[in-house]
N, C-alpha and C positions, 0 to 999 in steps of 0.2 A: 419376680419373672424371672426363669432358671437360665443359667447360660446359654444353652441349646435357643431357647426362643430369643434372648438381644441377640444370639449372633443370626438366626433367622431375618428377623426384623431388620438390620444393620445388610443382609444379603438383599432383600428384597429392594429396601432404598439405591444402595450401590452397582447393583448388578440390573437394576429398573425393568422390574418386574411386576410393578404398578402403572395404571394407565395414565396416571399426571406424571408420571417420568420418562412419558416417552418422547423418541430420539424424535426431533422436527427440522431439522437439518444436517448436512451432510457436513459440518464444521461441530455440531453435536457430537454428529456419530464418531467422528474422527477424535475427538476429546475424550472421549467415553472407550474407545480402543486404547488409547495411550494411558489413559486409569488402569485400567485392568491389567494392561500388556497382553490380552491374548482373549479372541474372540472367537468362536463357533458361528458358525453361518446360520442354522437352523438349532432351536432346544433340540439336544439329543444325549443331554449328561446337566449334572449340577454345573459345569463350566460356564459363562456368563455367554447370552448369545444375543447375533445382532439381533434376528428378526424376532427374535421374543422381547427387547427394547423397543422396538418399532411402534408395537400396539396399532398395527394397523391391519382393518379389513382383507382378506387373500387377493389375488389375483380373479382367479375363476372359484367362488364357493361350490362348493358341491364338487369337485374335483379332487384327485391327487395331484404327489408331481408336485410340479413346478406352479400347477393352478394354488397352492397354498402357500405361496411368496407374498410377502405384501405386496398391495397391488402398485405402488406409486416408489417406494422405497428399495425395493432387491437390490437395484443395479449400486446403489450405496457400495455394498461391500466389496464389488470389486474394483469400484471406482477407488476406494480408498485404498488399495493396494500400489496404487500410481503415486501417493505421496510420500515426501521423504520419512524414512522410519519406517515404514510399514512396509509388513512385505505375506504373500500367501505362500503357506506350504501344506503338504496332505498328511504329516504326520499323525495327524489323529482319523487312528484308522482307516485313512484314502480318505476321508473328506477335509473339506479346506477348512482351514485355521489361520485367519490372521494374526499376527505377530507385530510386536516393537521388535525394533533392534538390538532392545537390551535381553529380550525373551529369547530371539535368534542366537544370542552369545551363549547363553544355556543350552540351544539345541546343539553349534555347531560341532561340540567334541563327539556328541553320538553319531550324526551326521555324516561327521568324515570318519568314523569308524564303519558305520555302515557304505558308506562308498567304497573302502578299501575293500571291505569283505567280497560287496559282489563285484568288483573290479575283477577279484582276483581270482573269483568262481567260474568254471569252467559252464559256461553257459553263453546265451543270447545275451543276458546283463553286460558281459564284461565288450560284448562285441557293440553295443551300443556305448556304453562310456569310454571306451579308445576311442572311438570314434569322435564323439565331444569331444573327448581330451585334445586330439588334434586338429578337430574341422572349427571347435568352439563352438556356441551356442548354435541350434538349429532347430530350424520347421521339421514339423512332421514330415511333410511332403520331403524335405532333404531328403531324411534320414530312409525314407522307403527306397526312394531313386539309387542311392549311393548304395545303400545295404543291401538292395534284392528285398526289401522285405513290403508285405500286404499290408496294408490298412489293420486289419484284424492282427498280422500276427505284431507290430508293433505296438499297437493297445496293449496285447497281453504283458510286453516285455515292460513298457512303459510303466504300467501302474505297480508294481513291488518297487519298480523303482524312486517311485514319486511318494507311496508310503511309507518308504525307510527313510526318508531324505535323503538320497544320494543325488538326486534328481529334481528339479524345481522347475515349473511352467510359467509364465506369463500367457497373457492375453496379447495378439498383435491384431491391428487389422490394416489391410491396404486396401489404398484407391482399386478402382478397375476404370477399364477402358470406358466402360459407359456412364461414367461418372458414379456412378455407387461404391461402394465397400465392401472388400471380403473379412472376414473373421477367421483366424488361426491362432495357435500359439507356438511360444516357441521352446525348446526343451533345452537345458543346461545343468550342469554337475553345479553340485553344493560349493564348490570350492573355486567356481567359477564367479560367483554372483556373493559372495560372502566372506570378508577377508580371515583368515587364520587367528584364532583365540588364543591365548596363552594355555598350557595345561591344566586342566580342571578335573582332576578324578571324581571329584563330588556333583558335574554337572548335573547328570539324571535327578539327583535328591534336589538340586539345586532348582530344576527345574517343577517338581513336584511339589516343594514348596510354593512356588510362588506361582504354579495354578491351583492351588487352595486357597490362595492368599485372594487370589482374584476369586474365584467364589464366595471367598469369605466363609463358609462351611458346607460341608458335604458329606453324602454317605460314603464309609469309608471303605467299603467292596466295590467302588466305581473306579478309585483310584487306576489300580492294574490295567482297568480297561480305556483310559483318558486317550493314549500313545500305543502307536503300533510294537514297539518292541518289550513285546510281554513277557518274553522270555527272559529281559534284564531285570525285572521286577523281583523275580526269585534267587534267593542266595545259597540253596541247597540246605543240607542237614549243616553246618556248622556256626548258623548264624539266621539272624532270621530274615523274613522275608524283608524287600526295600521297603514299602510305607510303615508294618510295626517297627522296623530299624530307627527311623523315622522320627515314630512315639517317643521310641526309647532314651532315642539322643536328646529329647526336648522339642525336635524342631517343630515338631506338630502335637497338638496336641487333642485330646479326647473329652469332647464338652458333655457329651453319654456316649456311653457304649455305643458303635455304629456308628459315629460320625468322627470327623478332625476336622481342626481349622489350624491355621497359621498363628501360633501367637506372637 
């Protein structure tokens, strides 16, 4: 058996890619998240996927979008983010990524750097970040009212902020006077929800290695597209780009050309 085949078989087991490994409870899903360190919602790369591990028929067969989500297990992904030591971020190119606190510690230096960059920009990003710094975590309706923004304007501003990790959001449910409930969200700066970590100049490298380890084995071409900060993956003309550099350092290995794993 080749090294790549061995890794792919281990990936199928550890990432729960076969029906006999389907997640059958939210507690099992939590254990899966903690074991892998990070989970995408839907399958869109070699990163481990929550929906893929559910092995459940879609909510609305034959339709697209949300209709393809697992029929009964889809709410677990958001519910897991309410459990201690797990949180949702959108640094996977604007898509939700469930991460453990251990992985969040690797995200921290990059997210803080992006927060500083975007807060210092001469743009609406700085307006929203400055307001959050002064007022604390806020719901969209409050930001719209206090900053004079239309819903579509706030959406345009918050998307890049969340995508780069400068801002994170969480779901909020309010009871209504008629006995029902209303769903909204709360936006916060990264530095309002996660404590500062010791300086780690290799945080992005550590994050990529941890992500490859979560996937077990992955196509090398995918790695620069896993996270929003693609400009950080290139080191210029004087040194190799980040992923080849990790291979040169021995932090990643190539079991076969075009594939990487964490030794």
